[in-house]
C-alpha positions in Angstrom: 7.8 29.0 -62.6 11.4 30.5 -62.0 12.1 32.6 -58.9 12.1 36.3 -59.4 15.6 37.5 -58.9 14.8 39.6 -55.9 12.7 37.2 -54.0 13.9 36.1 -50.5 15.3 32.5 -50.3 12.4 30.5 -48.5 13.8 28.1 -46.2 12.1 26.1 -43.5 12.4 27.5 -40.2 13.9 25.5 -37.2 11.7 23.2 -35.2 10.0 24.6 -32.0 10.8 28.1 -33.3 9.5 31.2 -31.1 6.6 31.8 -33.6 5.6 28.1 -33.0 5.7 28.5 -29.2 3.7 31.6 -29.6 0.9 30.4 -31.8 0.2 27.3 -29.7 -0.1 29.0 -26.3 -2.3 31.5 -28.1 -4.6 28.9 -29.1 -4.9 27.5 -25.5 -6.4 30.9 -24.7 -9.8 30.7 -26.6 -11.7 33.8 -27.3 -15.4 34.2 -26.4 -16.6 32.6 -29.9 -14.1 29.4 -29.4 -15.6 29.1 -25.7 -16.7 25.4 -26.0 -13.0 24.4 -27.3 -11.8 25.8 -24.0 -14.4 23.9 -22.0 -13.4 20.8 -23.5 -9.6 21.6 -23.2 -10.5 22.3 -19.3 -12.3 19.0 -18.6 -9.4 17.4 -20.5 -7.1 19.0 -17.9 -9.3 18.1 -14.9 -9.7 14.4 -16.3 -5.7 14.1 -16.3 -5.3 16.1 -13.2 -7.7 13.9 -11.2 -6.7 10.7 -12.9 -3.1 11.1 -12.0 -3.9 12.1 -8.4 -6.2 9.2 -7.9 -3.7 6.5 -9.3 -0.8 8.2 -6.9 -3.5 8.1 -3.8 -4.9 4.8 -4.5 -1.4 2.9 -5.0 -0.1 4.7 -1.9 -2.8 3.8 0.3 -2.4 0.0 -1.2 1.2 0.2 -0.4 0.5 1.2 3.0 -1.8 -1.6 3.6 0.4 -4.2 2.5 3.5 -2.6 4.2 1.4 -1.9 7.5 -0.1 -6.0 7.2 3.2 -7.2 6.7 5.0 -5.2 9.4 2.1 -6.3 11.8 2.1 -10.1 10.7 5.6 -10.6 10.3 6.3 -8.5 13.7 4.1 -10.4 15.7 4.4 -13.8 14.4 8.0 -14.1 12.9 9.5 -14.9 9.4 10.3 -18.6 9.8 8.5 -21.4 11.8 10.3 -24.6 13.0 8.1 -27.3 13.8 9.2 -30.5 15.6 8.4 -33.8 13.4 8.9 -37.5 14.7 9.7 -36.5 18.5 8.4 -33.3 20.6 10.7 -30.3 20.6 11.7 -30.6 24.1 15.2 -29.6 23.2 13.9 -26.3 22.1 16.5 -24.1 23.9 19.4 -25.9 22.3 17.8 -25.7 19.2 16.9 -22.0 19.6 20.3 -21.4 20.4 21.9 -22.7 17.4 19.4 -21.1 15.0 20.5 -17.6 16.9 24.2 -17.9 15.7 23.0 -18.1 12.0 23.6 -14.9 10.2 20.9 -12.1 10.0 18.5 -13.9 12.8 17.6 -11.4 15.2 15.5 -14.0 17.6 14.7 -17.6 17.9 11.5 -17.5 20.1 10.2 -20.9 21.5 6.5 -20.9 21.8 3.5 -22.8 23.0 0.2 -21.8 21.5 -3.2 -23.0 22.3 -6.6 -21.7 22.5 -8.8 -20.8 25.5 -11.8 -18.8 26.4 -11.2 -15.5 27.8 -13.6 -14.2 30.3 -14.5 -11.8 32.9 -17.8 -10.8 34.8 -18.5 -8.8 31.8 -17.8 -10.5 28.7 -16.2 -13.6 27.3 -14.5 -14.6 24.1 -12.0 -16.9 22.6 -8.2 -16.2 22.4 -5.1 -17.7 21.5 -2.8 -18.1 24.4 1.1 -17.6 23.4 3.8 -18.8 26.1 6.7 -17.1 25.7 10.0 -16.7 27.3 10.1 -13.0 29.3 13.4 -12.3 27.7 11.8 -13.0 24.2 8.9 -11.1 24.6 11.0 -7.9 25.5 12.9 -8.6 22.0 9.5 -8.5 20.0 9.6 -4.7 19.4 6.0 -4.7 18.2 4.9 -5.8 21.5 7.3 -4.4 23.9 7.5 -0.7 22.6 3.8 -0.8 22.2 2.6 -1.0 26.1 -0.3 1.3 26.7 -0.8 0.3 30.4 1.1 -1.6 33.1 4.6 -2.8 32.4 6.5 -5.9 31.8 8.1 -6.4 35.2 5.8 -8.7 36.6 5.6 -10.5 33.5 9.5 -11.1 33.9 8.9 -12.5 36.9 6.8 -15.3 35.6 3.7 -13.8 37.0 0.5 -12.5 35.3 -0.3 -12.2 31.3 -0.4 -9.6 28.8 -3.3 -8.9 26.7 -4.3 -6.5 23.8 -6.1 -3.2 24.1 -9.2 -4.2 22.5 -9.6 -7.5 24.4 -8.7 -5.1 27.5 -11.7 -2.9 26.7 -14.1 -5.9 25.7 -13.3 -7.5 29.1 -13.5 -4.1 31.0 -10.1 -5.1 32.4 -7.3 -3.0 33.7 -3.7 -3.8 34.7 -3.9 -5.7 38.4 -7.4 -7.2 37.3 -7.8 -11.0 36.9 -8.6 -12.6 33.5 -9.9 -16.1 33.8 -8.8 -18.7 31.0 -10.7 -21.7 30.3 -8.9 -24.2 28.0 -11.1 -27.4 26.7 -7.9 -29.6 27.1 -8.0 -30.3 31.1 -7.7 -33.1 33.3 -9.0 -36.3 32.7 -11.6 -37.5 35.2 -13.9 -40.7 35.0 -16.4 -38.5 33.4 -14.5 -37.5 30.7 -12.1 -34.3 30.2 -12.8 -31.7 32.9 -11.8 -28.0 31.3 -8.8 -26.2 32.7 -9.9 -22.9 34.2 -7.3 -20.3 36.1 -7.4 -16.9 36.6 -4.0 -14.7 35.9 -3.4 -11.1 36.9 -3.0 -8.6 34.0 0.5 -7.2 33.9 0.4 -5.2 30.8 -1.7 -4.0 27.9 -0.4 -3.5 24.6 -1.6 -2.1 21.2 0.1 -3.0 17.7 -2.8 -1.2 15.5 -4.1 -4.3 14.3 -7.4 -5.5 15.6 -6.9 -9.3 14.8 -3.9 -9.3 17.3 -5.2 -6.6 19.8 -8.1 -8.5 20.4 -7.3 -12.0 20.4 -3.7 -12.6 21.8 -2.6 -13.4 25.3 0.9 -13.7 26.3 1.9 -15.9 29.1 5.5 -17.0 30.5 6.5 -20.0 28.8 6.9 -22.0 31.8 3.2 -21.5 33.0 2.0 -22.1 29.5 3.5 -25.3 29.5 1.9 -26.3 32.5 -1.6 -24.9 31.7 -1.8 -26.8 28.5 -0.4 -29.8 30.1 2.8 -30.3 27.8 5.7 -32.2 28.8 8.3 -29.5 28.7 8.2 -29.1 25.1 7.0 -26.1 22.8 4.8 -26.0 19.8 7.0 -24.3 17.3 10.1 -21.8 17.5 9.5 -18.7 15.6 12.6 -17.1 13.8 12.8 -13.3 13.3 15.2 -11.7 10.6 16.7 -8.6 10.3 16.3 -8.7 6.6 13.2 -10.5 5.4 15.1 -10.8 2.1 17.3 -13.3 3.5 14.8 -15.9 4.1 16.0 -18.8 2.0 19.6 -18.2 2.9 18.7 -18.5 6.8 16.3 -21.6 6.2 19.4 -23.2 4.4 21.6 -22.3 7.4 18.8 -23.9 9.7 19.1 -27.1 7.5 22.6 -27.2 8.0 22.9 -26.3 11.9 19.7 -28.4 13.5 20.8 -32.0 13.7 17.2 -33.0 14.6 14.4 -33.6 12.3 12.3 -30.2 11.8 10.1 -29.0 9.4 10.3 -25.5 8.3 7.7 -22.9 7.0 7.6 -19.2 6.5 5.4 -16.3 6.4 5.0 -16.4 2.6 3.5 -20.0 2.9 1.1 -18.8 5.6 0.0 -15.7 4.2 0.3 -16.6 0.5 -3.4 -16.2 -0.5 -3.9 -13.1 1.7 -0.9 -11.1 0.1 -1.7 -12.6 -3.6 -5.2 -11.3 -3.2 -3.9 -7.6 -2.3 -1.4 -7.9 -5.1 -4.4 -8.5 -7.7 -6.5 -6.1 -6.2 -3.7 -3.7 -6.7 -2.8 -4.6 -10.2 -6.6 -4.4 -11.1 -7.2 -0.7 -9.7 -4.1 0.1 -11.5 -5.7 -0.9 -14.7 -9.3 0.5 -14.1 -7.9 4.0 -12.6 -5.7 4.4 -15.6 -8.6 4.1 -17.7 -9.7 7.6 -16.4 -6.3 9.2 -17.9 -7.3 7.5 -21.2 -10.7 9.0 -21.2 -9.1 12.4 -20.5 -6.6 11.9 -23.2 -9.5 11.1 -25.7 -11.1 14.4 -24.6 -7.8 16.1 -25.8 -8.3 14.5 -29.1 -11.8 15.8 -29.6 -10.9 19.2 -28.4 -7.8 19.4 -30.9 -9.9 18.1 -33.6 -12.4 20.9 -33.0 -9.5 23.7 -33.0 -8.1 22.5 -36.1 -11.5 22.8 -37.9 -12.1 26.2 -36.2 -8.4 27.4 -37.3 -8.6 26.1 -40.6 -8.6 29.6 -42.0 -5.6 30.5 -39.6 -3.7 27.4 -40.8 -4.2 28.2 -44.5 -2.8 31.4 -44.0 0.4 30.3 -42.3 1.0 27.9 -44.9 0.9 30.7 -47.6 3.3 32.8 -45.3 5.9 29.8 -45.7 5.2 27.6 -42.5 5.6 24.3 -43.2 3.6 21.1 -42.5 6.0 20.3 -40.0 5.5 23.8 -38.0 1.7 23.3 -38.4 2.0 19.7 -36.8 4.4 21.1 -34.1 2.0 23.8 -33.1 -0.7 21.5 -32.4 1.2 19.0 -31.0 2.4 21.7 -28.2 -1.1 22.9 -27.9 -2.3 19.5 -27.0 0.7 18.3 -24.9 0.6 21.3 -22.7 -2.7 20.3 -21.3 -1.1 16.9 -20.8 1.8 18.2 -19.0 0.1 20.7 -16.9 -2.5 17.9 -15.9 -0.1 15.6 -15.0 2.3 18.1 -12.9 -0.9 19.5 -11.3 -2.2 15.6 -10.4 1.2 14.6 -9.2 1.2 17.4 -6.3 -2.2 17.0 -5.9 -1.6 13.1 -5.4 1.4 13.4 -3.2 0.0 16.0 -1.1 -3.4 14.0 -0.4 -1.3 11.1 -0.1 1.0 12.2 2.6 -2.1 13.4 4.5 -4.4 10.6 4.1 -5.0 9.8 7.7 -5.3 13.6 8.7 -8.0 13.8 6.1 -9.9 10.7 7.2 -9.7 12.0 10.8 -10.8 15.5 9.6 -13.9 13.9 7.6 -14.8 11.4 10.4 -15.2 14.5 12.6 -17.0 16.3 10.1 -19.8 13.6 9.4 -19.4 12.0 13.0 -19.0 8.7 11.4 -16.1 6.2 11.8 -14.9 6.1 8.0 -12.3 3.3 8.8 -13.4 0.8 11.4 -10.4 -1.3 12.6 -12.9 -4.2 13.1 -13.4 -4.3 9.5 -10.0 -3.3 8.2 -7.8 -4.9 10.5 -5.9 -1.8 10.9 -6.6 1.3 13.6 -5.2 3.9 11.3 -5.6 4.4 7.3 -1.9 4.0 6.0 -0.3 5.5 3.0 3.0 4.5 1.4 4.5 6.6 -1.4 6.7 4.9 -3.8 8.6 7.2 -6.1 9.0 4.7 -8.8 5.4 4.3 -9.1 5.0 8.2 -9.1 7.3 8.2 -12.0 5.6 5.5 -13.9 1.9 7.2 -13.3 3.4 10.4 -14.7 5.1 8.5 -17.7 1.8 6.7 -18.4 -0.1 10.3 -18.3 2.4 12.0 -20.7 2.5 9.3 -23.0 -1.1 8.9 -23.4 -1.4 12.7 -23.9 1.4 13.0 -26.3 0.0 10.0 -28.4 -3.4 11.7 -28.2 -2.2 14.8 -30.2 -0.7 12.9 -33.2 -3.8 12.5 -35.1 -5.3 15.8 -34.7 -1.7 17.7 -35.4 -1.1 15.5 -38.5 -4.7 16.3 -39.6 -3.8 19.9 -39.2 -0.8 19.6 -40.9 -2.4 17.7 -44.0 -4.9 20.4 -44.4 -5.3 21.8 -47.9 -4.7 25.6 -47.8 -6.5 26.5 -51.2 -9.7 24.3 -49.8 -9.4 26.1 -46.7 -9.6 29.5 -48.1 -12.0 28.8 -50.7 -15.3 29.6 -48.2 -13.4 32.3 -46.1 
């Protein structure tokens, strides 16, 4: 049929025109008879918000766990361990000095390690005795900067020992009191090996915040530890602390070149590979599981929009007869569904970041409210609930939520665009 002479020339409107936005947001404000659709949209919004917030909180806490454990384990134990082979490490001072000249090495600490029984009139328990030079202990900042009682002055004079706070509480001891150490490797007698028993005054009490270290480590002057464990002026190992843990391989290569004697090298990755591997697997699994929450919320968007399309079929038909294109109809419902996803994602980001930034405060609050310890240090190694927000992960979570939300709108929007106006208006 030819167009009438005076009829206006119908042209497609530009994409995302003002009327498309107006209609899209009007559909979000459901009237009374569309209340069920509004309920579905509300649950979709809550699902996306809670899913995004939960993802950010859980990932931040797991990042905090990994960082705190890594800082504590490496801060106390060092990054690289140099052990002797063939002959005892009696030239430890010379080897430590050579290692100290390698770039990025902060400290090369000769160490004597041995197990013992620490006892007092009230308690007895196994401990790991670590003999170190007094000057080196002051450079181990995780210990030296966390002295809670006493001081390292008497330790510098070769007198006394330094113990953790949890061990001091178990033994009911304070600085100045004496702790008795019993080693099974003692003096040989005609009747066998007699345990070595000796009492030491407590110079200082430290707290690093990790229960395993605070309850099991006893630091002793190196010369006294050599005499106590009967070592012939040698050490068990030389621990190397680095300024940048990423330079691990370069420093190990430098040790191979600078140390002429036969040694064997290991590092914290080898000693804790299984532990940190489990943490990484748990983190990945939790990420996948919690992403399903966002996926379920996105599926709610699909069901809500399909019901909205069915309810608005008459409106869609009228818009089509008034000249609205299929693309305009599709964009209207795309914006309606995307608005739920975008607002839910932004709200989830704000909620997740706020909670993750104050997770320890919230833990303490709920512990006081319920009068229970929600984070016992003896079970979780750490004395506080850590949290470390990674901006890259926050962006990744937001991108996943927005992508799933936008994908969820495609099918309902295409279904609305393909609606036949004649069929829609037949029973109106």
